[in-house]
PyMOL Python script that loads the backbone (N, CA, C, O; Angstrom):
from pymol import cmd

cmd.read_pdbstr("""\
ATOM      1  N   UNK A   1     -12.762   3.210   4.469  1.00  0.00           N
ATOM      2  CA  UNK A   1     -11.385   3.351   4.710  1.00  0.00           C
ATOM      3  C   UNK A   1     -10.979   1.961   5.562  1.00  0.00           C
ATOM      4  O   UNK A   1     -11.415   1.337   6.529  1.00  0.00           O
ATOM      5  N   UNK A   2      -9.955   1.870   4.674  1.00  0.00           N
ATOM      6  CA  UNK A   2      -8.767   0.614   5.621  1.00  0.00           C
ATOM      7  C   UNK A   2      -7.648   1.036   5.848  1.00  0.00           C
ATOM      8  O   UNK A   2      -6.935   1.857   5.271  1.00  0.00           O
ATOM      9  N   UNK A   3      -7.504   0.307   6.903  1.00  0.00           N
ATOM     10  CA  UNK A   3      -6.076   0.817   7.793  1.00  0.00           C
ATOM     11  C   UNK A   3      -5.313  -0.463   8.055  1.00  0.00           C
ATOM     12  O   UNK A   3      -5.799  -1.498   8.512  1.00  0.00           O
ATOM     13  N   UNK A   4      -3.910  -0.237   7.665  1.00  0.00           N
ATOM     14  CA  UNK A   4      -3.211  -1.493   7.583  1.00  0.00           C
ATOM     15  C   UNK A   4      -1.714  -1.033   8.451  1.00  0.00           C
ATOM     16  O   UNK A   4      -1.224   0.083   8.274  1.00  0.00           O
ATOM     17  N   UNK A   5      -1.164  -1.926   9.277  1.00  0.00           N
ATOM     18  CA  UNK A   5       0.002  -1.754  10.115  1.00  0.00           C
ATOM     19  C   UNK A   5       1.235  -2.764   9.204  1.00  0.00           C
ATOM     20  O   UNK A   5       1.424  -3.975   9.316  1.00  0.00           O
ATOM     21  N   UNK A   6       1.790  -1.988   8.501  1.00  0.00           N
ATOM     22  CA  UNK A   6       3.027  -2.778   7.774  1.00  0.00           C
ATOM     23  C   UNK A   6       4.248  -3.256   8.491  1.00  0.00           C
ATOM     24  O   UNK A   6       4.521  -2.927   9.645  1.00  0.00           O
ATOM     25  N   UNK A   7       4.815  -3.884   7.902  1.00  0.00           N
ATOM     26  CA  UNK A   7       5.676  -4.742   8.822  1.00  0.00           C
ATOM     27  C   UNK A   7       6.942  -4.915   8.005  1.00  0.00           C
ATOM     28  O   UNK A   7       7.027  -5.430   6.890  1.00  0.00           O
ATOM     29  N   UNK A   8       8.063  -4.318   8.863  1.00  0.00           N
ATOM     30  CA  UNK A   8       9.690  -4.236   7.969  1.00  0.00           C
ATOM     31  C   UNK A   8       9.804  -2.969   7.297  1.00  0.00           C
ATOM     32  O   UNK A   8      10.770  -2.862   6.541  1.00  0.00           O
ATOM     33  N   UNK A   9       9.056  -2.022   7.404  1.00  0.00           N
ATOM     34  CA  UNK A   9       9.252  -1.087   7.016  1.00  0.00           C
ATOM     35  C   UNK A   9       9.116   0.315   7.697  1.00  0.00           C
ATOM     36  O   UNK A   9       8.380   0.210   8.678  1.00  0.00           O
ATOM     37  N   UNK A  10       9.656   1.828   7.481  1.00  0.00           N
ATOM     38  CA  UNK A  10       9.768   2.963   8.135  1.00  0.00           C
ATOM     39  C   UNK A  10       8.317   3.146   8.496  1.00  0.00           C
ATOM     40  O   UNK A  10       7.958   3.061   9.670  1.00  0.00           O
ATOM     41  N   UNK A  11       7.404   3.417   7.433  1.00  0.00           N
ATOM     42  CA  UNK A  11       5.980   3.647   7.657  1.00  0.00           C
ATOM     43  C   UNK A  11       5.241   2.904   9.177  1.00  0.00           C
ATOM     44  O   UNK A  11       5.415   1.802   9.698  1.00  0.00           O
ATOM     45  N   UNK A  12       4.628   3.735   9.442  1.00  0.00           N
ATOM     46  CA  UNK A  12       4.006   2.994  10.610  1.00  0.00           C
ATOM     47  C   UNK A  12       2.112   2.376  10.385  1.00  0.00           C
ATOM     48  O   UNK A  12       1.498   1.812  11.290  1.00  0.00           O
ATOM     49  N   UNK A  13       1.632   2.620   9.251  1.00  0.00           N
ATOM     50  CA  UNK A  13       0.440   2.664   8.895  1.00  0.00           C
ATOM     51  C   UNK A  13       0.393   3.118   7.454  1.00  0.00           C
ATOM     52  O   UNK A  13       1.159   3.921   6.921  1.00  0.00           O
ATOM     53  N   UNK A  14      -0.705   2.429   6.864  1.00  0.00           N
ATOM     54  CA  UNK A  14      -1.113   2.659   5.373  1.00  0.00           C
ATOM     55  C   UNK A  14      -2.537   2.688   5.671  1.00  0.00           C
ATOM     56  O   UNK A  14      -3.111   1.748   6.220  1.00  0.00           O
ATOM     57  N   UNK A  15      -3.197   3.938   5.251  1.00  0.00           N
ATOM     58  CA  UNK A  15      -4.564   3.676   4.874  1.00  0.00           C
ATOM     59  C   UNK A  15      -4.666   4.190   3.700  1.00  0.00           C
ATOM     60  O   UNK A  15      -3.847   4.919   3.139  1.00  0.00           O
ATOM     61  N   UNK A  16      -6.399   3.550   3.033  1.00  0.00           N
ATOM     62  CA  UNK A  16      -6.232   4.166   1.886  1.00  0.00           C
ATOM     63  C   UNK A  16      -8.514   3.494   1.470  1.00  0.00           C
ATOM     64  O   UNK A  16      -9.015   2.443   1.871  1.00  0.00           O
ATOM     65  N   UNK A  17      -8.914   4.116   0.994  1.00  0.00           N
ATOM     66  CA  UNK A  17      -9.868   3.645   0.352  1.00  0.00           C
ATOM     67  C   UNK A  17     -10.130   3.082  -0.936  1.00  0.00           C
ATOM     68  O   UNK A  17      -9.307   3.393  -1.797  1.00  0.00           O
ATOM     69  N   UNK A  18     -11.268   2.172  -1.365  1.00  0.00           N
ATOM     70  CA  UNK A  18     -11.825   1.719  -2.637  1.00  0.00           C
ATOM     71  C   UNK A  18     -12.963   2.057  -2.933  1.00  0.00           C
ATOM     72  O   UNK A  18     -13.772   1.987  -2.007  1.00  0.00           O
ATOM     73  N   UNK A  19     -13.284   2.360  -3.770  1.00  0.00           N
ATOM     74  CA  UNK A  19     -14.226   2.916  -4.203  1.00  0.00           C
ATOM     75  C   UNK A  19     -14.968   2.781  -5.612  1.00  0.00           C
ATOM     76  O   UNK A  19     -14.291   3.369  -6.456  1.00  0.00           O
ATOM     77  N   UNK A  20     -16.027   2.262  -6.122  1.00  0.00           N
ATOM     78  CA  UNK A  20     -16.415   1.654  -7.530  1.00  0.00           C
ATOM     79  C   UNK A  20     -14.874   0.675  -8.104  1.00  0.00           C
ATOM     80  O   UNK A  20     -14.533   0.800  -9.280  1.00  0.00           O
ATOM     81  N   UNK A  21     -13.973  -0.347  -7.055  1.00  0.00           N
ATOM     82  CA  UNK A  21     -12.935  -1.265  -7.649  1.00  0.00           C
ATOM     83  C   UNK A  21     -11.933  -0.397  -7.497  1.00  0.00           C
ATOM     84  O   UNK A  21     -10.840  -0.945  -7.353  1.00  0.00           O
ATOM     85  N   UNK A  22     -11.927   1.169  -7.472  1.00  0.00           N
ATOM     86  CA  UNK A  22     -10.710   1.859  -7.945  1.00  0.00           C
ATOM     87  C   UNK A  22      -9.938   2.180  -6.169  1.00  0.00           C
ATOM     88  O   UNK A  22     -10.567   2.323  -5.120  1.00  0.00           O
ATOM     89  N   UNK A  23      -8.394   2.212  -6.374  1.00  0.00           N
ATOM     90  CA  UNK A  23      -7.976   2.646  -4.949  1.00  0.00           C
ATOM     91  C   UNK A  23      -7.777   4.104  -5.332  1.00  0.00           C
ATOM     92  O   UNK A  23      -7.402   4.676  -6.355  1.00  0.00           O
ATOM     93  N   UNK A  24      -8.294   4.611  -3.731  1.00  0.00           N
ATOM     94  CA  UNK A  24      -8.301   6.072  -3.825  1.00  0.00           C
ATOM     95  C   UNK A  24      -7.859   6.580  -2.518  1.00  0.00           C
ATOM     96  O   UNK A  24      -8.322   5.942  -1.573  1.00  0.00           O
ATOM     97  N   UNK A  25      -6.805   7.917  -2.104  1.00  0.00           N
ATOM     98  CA  UNK A  25      -6.554   8.549  -1.274  1.00  0.00           C
ATOM     99  C   UNK A  25      -5.406   7.708  -0.233  1.00  0.00           C
ATOM    100  O   UNK A  25      -5.601   7.635   0.980  1.00  0.00           O
ATOM    101  N   UNK A  26      -4.365   7.182  -0.817  1.00  0.00           N
ATOM    102  CA  UNK A  26      -3.624   6.281   0.125  1.00  0.00           C
ATOM    103  C   UNK A  26      -2.646   6.900   0.431  1.00  0.00           C
ATOM    104  O   UNK A  26      -2.102   7.676  -0.356  1.00  0.00           O
ATOM    105  N   UNK A  27      -2.207   6.675   1.684  1.00  0.00           N
ATOM    106  CA  UNK A  27      -1.680   7.503   2.745  1.00  0.00           C
ATOM    107  C   UNK A  27      -0.674   6.437   3.720  1.00  0.00           C
ATOM    108  O   UNK A  27      -1.061   5.696   4.623  1.00  0.00           O
ATOM    109  N   UNK A  28       0.495   6.599   3.297  1.00  0.00           N
ATOM    110  CA  UNK A  28       1.629   6.593   4.395  1.00  0.00           C
ATOM    111  C   UNK A  28       1.989   7.062   5.731  1.00  0.00           C
ATOM    112  O   UNK A  28       2.905   7.864   5.548  1.00  0.00           O
ATOM    113  N   UNK A  29       1.716   6.968   7.104  1.00  0.00           N
ATOM    114  CA  UNK A  29       1.918   7.240   8.362  1.00  0.00           C
ATOM    115  C   UNK A  29       3.359   7.192   8.367  1.00  0.00           C
ATOM    116  O   UNK A  29       3.813   6.049   8.413  1.00  0.00           O
ATOM    117  N   UNK A  30       4.253   8.196   8.330  1.00  0.00           N
ATOM    118  CA  UNK A  30       5.645   8.239   8.714  1.00  0.00           C
ATOM    119  C   UNK A  30       6.628   7.659   7.625  1.00  0.00           C
ATOM    120  O   UNK A  30       6.069   7.551   6.533  1.00  0.00           O
ATOM    121  N   UNK A  31       7.890   7.275   7.637  1.00  0.00           N
ATOM    122  CA  UNK A  31       8.394   6.729   6.408  1.00  0.00           C
ATOM    123  C   UNK A  31       9.321   8.097   5.175  1.00  0.00           C
ATOM    124  O   UNK A  31       9.659   9.268   5.347  1.00  0.00           O
ATOM    125  N   UNK A  32       9.365   7.682   4.668  1.00  0.00           N
ATOM    126  CA  UNK A  32       9.915   8.413   3.578  1.00  0.00           C
ATOM    127  C   UNK A  32       8.820   9.796   2.909  1.00  0.00           C
ATOM    128  O   UNK A  32       8.204   9.436   1.906  1.00  0.00           O
ATOM    129  N   UNK A  33       8.669  10.601   3.154  1.00  0.00           N
ATOM    130  CA  UNK A  33       7.206  11.791   2.824  1.00  0.00           C
ATOM    131  C   UNK A  33       7.124  11.424   1.336  1.00  0.00           C
ATOM    132  O   UNK A  33       6.180  10.838   0.805  1.00  0.00           O
ATOM    133  N   UNK A  34       8.521  11.958   0.591  1.00  0.00           N
ATOM    134  CA  UNK A  34       8.164  11.870  -1.177  1.00  0.00           C
ATOM    135  C   UNK A  34       8.170  10.474  -1.556  1.00  0.00           C
ATOM    136  O   UNK A  34       7.781  10.302  -2.711  1.00  0.00           O
ATOM    137  N   UNK A  35       8.515   9.363  -0.892  1.00  0.00           N
ATOM    138  CA  UNK A  35       8.212   8.506  -1.594  1.00  0.00           C
ATOM    139  C   UNK A  35       6.841   7.667  -1.290  1.00  0.00           C
ATOM    140  O   UNK A  35       6.370   6.708  -1.902  1.00  0.00           O
ATOM    141  N   UNK A  36       6.447   8.236  -0.335  1.00  0.00           N
ATOM    142  CA  UNK A  36       4.513   7.922   0.161  1.00  0.00           C
ATOM    143  C   UNK A  36       3.776   8.818  -0.600  1.00  0.00           C
ATOM    144  O   UNK A  36       2.557   8.831  -0.769  1.00  0.00           O
ATOM    145  N   UNK A  37       4.230   9.220  -0.839  1.00  0.00           N
ATOM    146  CA  UNK A  37       3.271  10.699  -1.784  1.00  0.00           C
ATOM    147  C   UNK A  37       3.410  10.643  -3.228  1.00  0.00           C
ATOM    148  O   UNK A  37       2.677  11.163  -4.070  1.00  0.00           O
ATOM    149  N   UNK A  38       4.613   9.829  -3.424  1.00  0.00           N
ATOM    150  CA  UNK A  38       4.857   9.410  -4.882  1.00  0.00           C
ATOM    151  C   UNK A  38       4.289   8.051  -5.260  1.00  0.00           C
ATOM    152  O   UNK A  38       4.043   7.844  -6.449  1.00  0.00           O
ATOM    153  N   UNK A  39       4.080   7.192  -4.435  1.00  0.00           N
ATOM    154  CA  UNK A  39       3.540   6.118  -4.341  1.00  0.00           C
ATOM    155  C   UNK A  39       2.021   6.016  -4.417  1.00  0.00           C
ATOM    156  O   UNK A  39       1.480   5.305  -5.263  1.00  0.00           O
ATOM    157  N   UNK A  40       1.309   6.761  -3.489  1.00  0.00           N
ATOM    158  CA  UNK A  40       0.305   7.492  -3.706  1.00  0.00           C
ATOM    159  C   UNK A  40      -0.942   7.791  -4.781  1.00  0.00           C
ATOM    160  O   UNK A  40      -2.022   7.263  -5.043  1.00  0.00           O
ATOM    161  N   UNK A  41       0.027   9.240  -5.375  1.00  0.00           N
ATOM    162  CA  UNK A  41      -0.133   9.181  -5.864  1.00  0.00           C
ATOM    163  C   UNK A  41      -0.415   8.472  -7.413  1.00  0.00           C
ATOM    164  O   UNK A  41      -1.475   8.589  -8.029  1.00  0.00           O
ATOM    165  N   UNK A  42       0.626   7.813  -7.823  1.00  0.00           N
ATOM    166  CA  UNK A  42       0.860   7.012  -8.935  1.00  0.00           C
ATOM    167  C   UNK A  42      -0.412   5.598  -8.452  1.00  0.00           C
ATOM    168  O   UNK A  42      -1.031   4.951  -9.297  1.00  0.00           O
ATOM    169  N   UNK A  43      -0.489   5.480  -7.552  1.00  0.00           N
ATOM    170  CA  UNK A  43      -1.425   4.626  -6.849  1.00  0.00           C
ATOM    171  C   UNK A  43      -3.192   4.683  -7.551  1.00  0.00           C
ATOM    172  O   UNK A  43      -3.875   3.773  -8.021  1.00  0.00           O
ATOM    173  N   UNK A  44      -3.528   6.328  -7.333  1.00  0.00           N
ATOM    174  CA  UNK A  44      -4.769   6.824  -7.223  1.00  0.00           C
ATOM    175  C   UNK A  44      -5.435   6.211  -8.595  1.00  0.00           C
ATOM    176  O   UNK A  44      -4.848   6.095  -9.671  1.00  0.00           O
ATOM    177  N   UNK A  45      -6.849   5.830  -8.299  1.00  0.00           N
ATOM    178  CA  UNK A  45      -7.248   5.210  -9.516  1.00  0.00           C
ATOM    179  C   UNK A  45      -6.958   3.974 -10.032  1.00  0.00           C
ATOM    180  O   UNK A  45      -7.677   3.608 -10.962  1.00  0.00           O
ATOM    181  N   UNK A  46      -6.334   3.446  -9.769  1.00  0.00           N
ATOM    182  CA  UNK A  46      -5.979   2.433 -10.061  1.00  0.00           C
ATOM    183  C   UNK A  46      -6.920   1.086  -9.559  1.00  0.00           C
ATOM    184  O   UNK A  46      -7.915   1.512  -8.971  1.00  0.00           O
ATOM    185  N   UNK A  47      -6.899  -0.420  -9.617  1.00  0.00           N
ATOM    186  CA  UNK A  47      -7.374  -1.312  -8.980  1.00  0.00           C
ATOM    187  C   UNK A  47      -6.975  -1.962  -8.415  1.00  0.00           C
ATOM    188  O   UNK A  47      -5.894  -2.115  -8.983  1.00  0.00           O
ATOM    189  N   UNK A  48      -6.965  -2.729  -7.419  1.00  0.00           N
ATOM    190  CA  UNK A  48      -6.345  -3.725  -6.375  1.00  0.00           C
ATOM    191  C   UNK A  48      -5.273  -4.782  -6.938  1.00  0.00           C
ATOM    192  O   UNK A  48      -4.217  -5.048  -6.366  1.00  0.00           O
ATOM    193  N   UNK A  49      -5.693  -5.320  -8.101  1.00  0.00           N
ATOM    194  CA  UNK A  49      -5.117  -6.028  -8.860  1.00  0.00           C
ATOM    195  C   UNK A  49      -4.277  -5.518  -9.495  1.00  0.00           C
ATOM    196  O   UNK A  49      -3.518  -6.379  -9.939  1.00  0.00           O
ATOM    197  N   UNK A  50      -4.020  -4.588  -9.765  1.00  0.00           N
ATOM    198  CA  UNK A  50      -3.309  -3.770 -11.033  1.00  0.00           C
ATOM    199  C   UNK A  50      -1.753  -3.356 -10.109  1.00  0.00           C
ATOM    200  O   UNK A  50      -0.596  -3.377 -10.531  1.00  0.00           O
ATOM    201  N   UNK A  51      -2.427  -2.888  -8.325  1.00  0.00           N
ATOM    202  CA  UNK A  51      -1.508  -2.316  -7.889  1.00  0.00           C
ATOM    203  C   UNK A  51      -0.457  -3.653  -6.889  1.00  0.00           C
ATOM    204  O   UNK A  51       0.671  -3.582  -6.400  1.00  0.00           O
ATOM    205  N   UNK A  52      -1.330  -4.601  -6.921  1.00  0.00           N
ATOM    206  CA  UNK A  52      -0.636  -5.596  -6.322  1.00  0.00           C
ATOM    207  C   UNK A  52       0.536  -6.304  -7.520  1.00  0.00           C
ATOM    208  O   UNK A  52       1.665  -6.679  -7.204  1.00  0.00           O
ATOM    209  N   UNK A  53       0.108  -6.354  -8.563  1.00  0.00           N
ATOM    210  CA  UNK A  53       1.138  -6.788  -9.960  1.00  0.00           C
ATOM    211  C   UNK A  53       2.250  -6.111  -9.980  1.00  0.00           C
ATOM    212  O   UNK A  53       3.354  -6.636 -10.122  1.00  0.00           O
ATOM    213  N   UNK A  54       2.041  -4.857  -9.836  1.00  0.00           N
ATOM    214  CA  UNK A  54       3.462  -3.818  -9.851  1.00  0.00           C
ATOM    215  C   UNK A  54       4.163  -3.703  -8.867  1.00  0.00           C
ATOM    216  O   UNK A  54       5.368  -3.661  -9.120  1.00  0.00           O
ATOM    217  N   UNK A  55       3.741  -3.602  -7.312  1.00  0.00           N
ATOM    218  CA  UNK A  55       3.992  -3.312  -6.282  1.00  0.00           C
ATOM    219  C   UNK A  55       4.905  -4.340  -5.363  1.00  0.00           C
ATOM    220  O   UNK A  55       5.888  -4.070  -4.673  1.00  0.00           O
ATOM    221  N   UNK A  56       4.078  -5.942  -5.643  1.00  0.00           N
ATOM    222  CA  UNK A  56       4.708  -6.842  -4.457  1.00  0.00           C
ATOM    223  C   UNK A  56       6.179  -7.329  -4.362  1.00  0.00           C
ATOM    224  O   UNK A  56       6.864  -7.665  -3.396  1.00  0.00           O
ATOM    225  N   UNK A  57       6.375  -7.271  -5.396  1.00  0.00           N
ATOM    226  CA  UNK A  57       7.561  -7.469  -5.614  1.00  0.00           C
ATOM    227  C   UNK A  57       8.825  -6.556  -4.978  1.00  0.00           C
ATOM    228  O   UNK A  57       9.718  -7.200  -4.429  1.00  0.00           O
ATOM    229  N   UNK A  58       8.920  -5.425  -5.012  1.00  0.00           N
ATOM    230  CA  UNK A  58       9.864  -4.187  -4.812  1.00  0.00           C
ATOM    231  C   UNK A  58      10.389  -4.270  -3.005  1.00  0.00           C
ATOM    232  O   UNK A  58       9.805  -4.286  -1.921  1.00  0.00           O
ATOM    233  N   UNK A  59      11.450  -4.296  -3.360  1.00  0.00           N
ATOM    234  CA  UNK A  59      12.082  -4.077  -1.590  1.00  0.00           C
ATOM    235  C   UNK A  59      13.026  -3.009  -1.952  1.00  0.00           C
ATOM    236  O   UNK A  59      13.566  -2.659  -3.001  1.00  0.00           O
ATOM    237  N   UNK A  60      13.049  -2.471  -0.301  1.00  0.00           N
ATOM    238  CA  UNK A  60      13.560  -1.379  -0.194  1.00  0.00           C
ATOM    239  C   UNK A  60      14.923  -2.197   0.993  1.00  0.00           C
ATOM    240  O   UNK A  60      14.913  -2.979   1.944  1.00  0.00           O
ATOM    241  N   UNK A  61      16.266  -1.192  -0.043  1.00  0.00           N
ATOM    242  CA  UNK A  61      17.671  -1.871   0.998  1.00  0.00           C
ATOM    243  C   UNK A  61      17.710  -2.982   0.826  1.00  0.00           C
ATOM    244  O   UNK A  61      17.794  -3.416  -0.323  1.00  0.00           O
ATOM    245  N   UNK A  62      17.656  -3.938   2.079  1.00  0.00           N
ATOM    246  CA  UNK A  62      18.187  -5.208   2.393  1.00  0.00           C
ATOM    247  C   UNK A  62      16.940  -6.073   3.400  1.00  0.00           C
ATOM    248  O   UNK A  62      17.104  -7.111   4.040  1.00  0.00           O
ATOM    249  N   UNK A  63      15.641  -5.204   3.263  1.00  0.00           N
ATOM    250  CA  UNK A  63      15.110  -5.655   4.128  1.00  0.00           C
ATOM    251  C   UNK A  63      13.861  -6.600   3.542  1.00  0.00           C
ATOM    252  O   UNK A  63      12.870  -6.776   4.251  1.00  0.00           O
ATOM    253  N   UNK A  64      13.950  -7.159   2.299  1.00  0.00           N
ATOM    254  CA  UNK A  64      13.085  -8.077   1.297  1.00  0.00           C
ATOM    255  C   UNK A  64      11.746  -7.545   1.622  1.00  0.00           C
ATOM    256  O   UNK A  64      10.885  -8.397   1.838  1.00  0.00           O
ATOM    257  N   UNK A  65      11.327  -6.037   1.716  1.00  0.00           N
ATOM    258  CA  UNK A  65       9.796  -5.350   1.642  1.00  0.00           C
ATOM    259  C   UNK A  65       9.908  -3.694   1.318  1.00  0.00           C
ATOM    260  O   UNK A  65      10.996  -3.129   1.427  1.00  0.00           O
ATOM    261  N   UNK A  66       9.241  -3.295   1.094  1.00  0.00           N
ATOM    262  CA  UNK A  66       9.246  -1.560   0.949  1.00  0.00           C
ATOM    263  C   UNK A  66       7.851  -1.435   1.412  1.00  0.00           C
ATOM    264  O   UNK A  66       7.154  -2.344   1.863  1.00  0.00           O
ATOM    265  N   UNK A  67       7.490  -0.053   1.224  1.00  0.00           N
ATOM    266  CA  UNK A  67       6.491   0.817   1.536  1.00  0.00           C
ATOM    267  C   UNK A  67       5.398   0.087   0.259  1.00  0.00           C
ATOM    268  O   UNK A  67       4.299  -0.438   0.434  1.00  0.00           O
ATOM    269  N   UNK A  68       6.109   0.271  -0.939  1.00  0.00           N
ATOM    270  CA  UNK A  68       5.035  -0.328  -2.096  1.00  0.00           C
ATOM    271  C   UNK A  68       4.688  -1.557  -2.096  1.00  0.00           C
ATOM    272  O   UNK A  68       3.756  -1.948  -2.799  1.00  0.00           O
ATOM    273  N   UNK A  69       5.553  -2.552  -1.118  1.00  0.00           N
ATOM    274  CA  UNK A  69       5.412  -3.992  -1.474  1.00  0.00           C
ATOM    275  C   UNK A  69       4.487  -4.142  -0.031  1.00  0.00           C
ATOM    276  O   UNK A  69       3.830  -5.168   0.145  1.00  0.00           O
ATOM    277  N   UNK A  70       4.490  -2.974   1.045  1.00  0.00           N
ATOM    278  CA  UNK A  70       2.853  -3.449   2.159  1.00  0.00           C
ATOM    279  C   UNK A  70       2.017  -3.128   1.427  1.00  0.00           C
ATOM    280  O   UNK A  70       1.131  -3.982   1.438  1.00  0.00           O
ATOM    281  N   UNK A  71       1.748  -2.122   0.597  1.00  0.00           N
ATOM    282  CA  UNK A  71       0.395  -1.569   0.354  1.00  0.00           C
ATOM    283  C   UNK A  71      -0.048  -2.756  -0.830  1.00  0.00           C
ATOM    284  O   UNK A  71      -1.228  -3.107  -0.852  1.00  0.00           O
ATOM    285  N   UNK A  72       0.661  -3.197  -1.542  1.00  0.00           N
ATOM    286  CA  UNK A  72       0.197  -4.575  -2.522  1.00  0.00           C
ATOM    287  C   UNK A  72      -0.149  -5.900  -1.175  1.00  0.00           C
ATOM    288  O   UNK A  72      -0.897  -6.862  -1.353  1.00  0.00           O
ATOM    289  N   UNK A  73       0.391  -5.689  -0.263  1.00  0.00           N
ATOM    290  CA  UNK A  73       0.406  -6.643   0.870  1.00  0.00           C
ATOM    291  C   UNK A  73      -0.978  -6.691   1.633  1.00  0.00           C
ATOM    292  O   UNK A  73      -1.636  -7.642   2.056  1.00  0.00           O
ATOM    293  N   UNK A  74      -1.163  -5.460   1.655  1.00  0.00           N
ATOM    294  CA  UNK A  74      -2.523  -4.838   2.397  1.00  0.00           C
ATOM    295  C   UNK A  74      -3.931  -4.939   1.693  1.00  0.00           C
ATOM    296  O   UNK A  74      -5.005  -5.042   2.286  1.00  0.00           O
ATOM    297  N   UNK A  75      -3.732  -4.888   0.224  1.00  0.00           N
ATOM    298  CA  UNK A  75      -5.026  -4.873  -0.930  1.00  0.00           C
ATOM    299  C   UNK A  75      -5.079  -6.327  -1.023  1.00  0.00           C
ATOM    300  O   UNK A  75      -6.191  -6.852  -1.086  1.00  0.00           O
ATOM    301  N   UNK A  76      -3.827  -7.188  -1.042  1.00  0.00           N
ATOM    302  CA  UNK A  76      -3.699  -8.693  -1.090  1.00  0.00           C
ATOM    303  C   UNK A  76      -5.334  -9.419   0.409  1.00  0.00           C
ATOM    304  O   UNK A  76      -6.241 -10.251   0.406  1.00  0.00           O
ATOM    305  N   UNK A  77      -4.863  -8.589   1.184  1.00  0.00           N
ATOM    306  CA  UNK A  77      -5.762  -8.837   2.656  1.00  0.00           C
ATOM    307  C   UNK A  77      -6.987  -8.437   2.006  1.00  0.00           C
ATOM    308  O   UNK A  77      -7.838  -9.216   1.576  1.00  0.00           O
ATOM    309  N   UNK A  78      -7.018  -7.477   1.969  1.00  0.00           N
ATOM    310  CA  UNK A  78      -8.632  -6.897   1.429  1.00  0.00           C
ATOM    311  C   UNK A  78      -9.579  -7.733   0.263  1.00  0.00           C
ATOM    312  O   UNK A  78     -10.777  -7.974   0.413  1.00  0.00           O
ATOM    313  N   UNK A  79      -8.911  -8.046  -0.710  1.00  0.00           N
ATOM    314  CA  UNK A  79      -9.267  -8.942  -1.332  1.00  0.00           C
ATOM    315  C   UNK A  79      -9.852 -10.586  -1.131  1.00  0.00           C
ATOM    316  O   UNK A  79     -10.538 -11.420  -1.722  1.00  0.00           O
ATOM    317  N   UNK A  80      -9.153 -10.427  -0.008  1.00  0.00           N
ATOM    318  CA  UNK A  80      -8.976 -12.231   0.530  1.00  0.00           C
ATOM    319  C   UNK A  80     -10.117 -12.193   1.303  1.00  0.00           C
ATOM    320  O   UNK A  80     -10.473 -13.260   1.803  1.00  0.00           O
ATOM    321  N   UNK A  81     -11.123 -10.665   1.627  1.00  0.00           N
ATOM    322  CA  UNK A  81     -12.172 -10.648   2.447  1.00  0.00           C
ATOM    323  C   UNK A  81     -12.028 -10.619   3.754  1.00  0.00           C
ATOM    324  O   UNK A  81     -12.833 -11.050   4.579  1.00  0.00           O
ATOM    325  N   UNK A  82     -10.723  -9.973   4.012  1.00  0.00           N
ATOM    326  CA  UNK A  82     -10.488  -9.073   5.950  1.00  0.00           C
ATOM    327  C   UNK A  82     -10.077  -7.603   5.577  1.00  0.00           C
ATOM    328  O   UNK A  82      -9.511  -7.285   4.531  1.00  0.00           O
ATOM    329  N   UNK A  83     -10.339  -7.006   6.293  1.00  0.00           N
ATOM    330  CA  UNK A  83     -10.101  -6.047   6.770  1.00  0.00           C
ATOM    331  C   UNK A  83      -8.257  -6.027   7.291  1.00  0.00           C
ATOM    332  O   UNK A  83      -8.003  -6.547   8.377  1.00  0.00           O
ATOM    333  N   UNK A  84      -7.098  -5.427   6.474  1.00  0.00           N
ATOM    334  CA  UNK A  84      -5.929  -5.276   6.631  1.00  0.00           C
ATOM    335  C   UNK A  84      -5.861  -4.758   7.997  1.00  0.00           C
ATOM    336  O   UNK A  84      -6.595  -3.962   8.582  1.00  0.00           O
ATOM    337  N   UNK A  85      -4.774  -5.414   8.388  1.00  0.00           N
ATOM    338  CA  UNK A  85      -4.642  -4.916   9.978  1.00  0.00           C
ATOM    339  C   UNK A  85      -3.040  -4.358  10.100  1.00  0.00           C
ATOM    340  O   UNK A  85      -2.621  -3.915  11.169  1.00  0.00           O
TER     341      UNK A  85
END
""", "prot")
cmd.dss("prot")
cmd.show_as("cartoon", "prot")
cmd.util.cbc("prot")
cmd.orient("prot")
């Protein structure tokens, strides 16, 4: 299981698994409950690359980032070979 501490959003932590190249079990700790569950459900079974392309440029209000964008950042870090932090 991967753990990521997002920056600039209400969620305090994002956790997820990657099994056979597909993302599973995304969970946002904190933040907007419905939005986190929605992103998690939509992310289920997609490749990290697909999710990065879909999510990386999404912004929330005027923060310049969002929970979906932070998930994309976590996946980018994972693909770069490091444990997301």
